[in-house]
C-alpha positions in Angstrom: 15.4 0.6 -4.2 18.6 0.7 -5.9 19.6 4.0 -7.0 22.2 5.3 -9.8 23.8 8.3 -9.9 23.7 10.2 -13.2 25.2 13.5 -14.6 22.7 15.7 -16.2 23.0 19.4 -17.9 20.3 21.8 -16.4 19.5 25.4 -17.5 20.7 27.8 -14.7 17.3 29.5 -14.6 15.7 25.8 -13.6 18.5 25.1 -11.2 17.8 28.2 -9.1 14.6 27.4 -8.9 15.3 24.2 -7.6 18.1 25.5 -4.9 15.2 28.0 -3.6 13.2 24.7 -3.2 16.0 23.5 -0.8 16.5 26.6 0.7 12.9 26.7 1.4 13.2 23.2 3.0 10.9 21.6 0.5 13.4 18.8 -0.6 16.6 18.1 1.0 18.9 18.2 -1.6 18.9 18.7 -5.8 18.8 14.8 -6.3 15.5 14.5 -4.2 14.1 17.8 -5.8 14.6 16.1 -9.5 13.7 12.8 -8.3 10.7 13.9 -7.7 10.0 16.2 -10.7 11.1 12.9 -12.8 8.5 10.6 -11.3 5.6 12.9 -11.2 6.3 13.6 -15.2 6.4 10.0 -16.0 3.1 9.3 -14.1 1.9 12.1 -15.6 2.2 11.1 -18.7 1.3 7.4 -17.9 -2.0 8.7 -17.0 -2.4 10.6 -19.9 -1.2 7.2 -21.9 -4.1 5.5 -20.0 -6.8 8.3 -20.9 -5.9 7.7 -24.3 -6.5 4.5 -25.0 -9.7 4.5 -22.5 -11.1 7.2 -24.9 -10.3 4.7 -28.0 -12.8 2.2 -26.4 -16.3 2.2 -28.0 -18.9 2.9 -24.9 -21.8 0.9 -27.0 -19.5 -2.3 -27.6 -18.1 -2.3 -23.6 -21.3 -2.1 -22.3 -23.0 -4.8 -24.2 -19.8 -6.5 -23.0 -20.9 -5.8 -19.4 -24.2 -7.0 -19.8 -23.6 -10.4 -21.5 -25.2 -13.1 -19.4 -22.5 -15.1 -18.2 -25.1 -18.0 -17.5 -25.2 -19.7 -14.3 -22.1 -18.7 -12.6 -22.1 -21.8 -10.2 -21.5 -23.6 -13.2 -17.9 -21.8 -13.5 -15.0 -24.0 -11.9 -12.9 -22.1 -9.2 -9.4 -20.8 -10.0 
């Protein structure tokens, strides 16, 4: 994985909390702590987006699709 160096501005109170994690050996350094926090947030946002999209589905229609008779599966060509 290629990494890029960036500069960020962060609230002093938040930075003190990050430094506390480092002092507690929860993270080796600030960069790793911030990387993990950003990764977690992105994953959570992606999961929430998927949940919103799934909520748009019509369960009755989806069940009908699932129950459709696909005919004789022997007739289907292999991929």
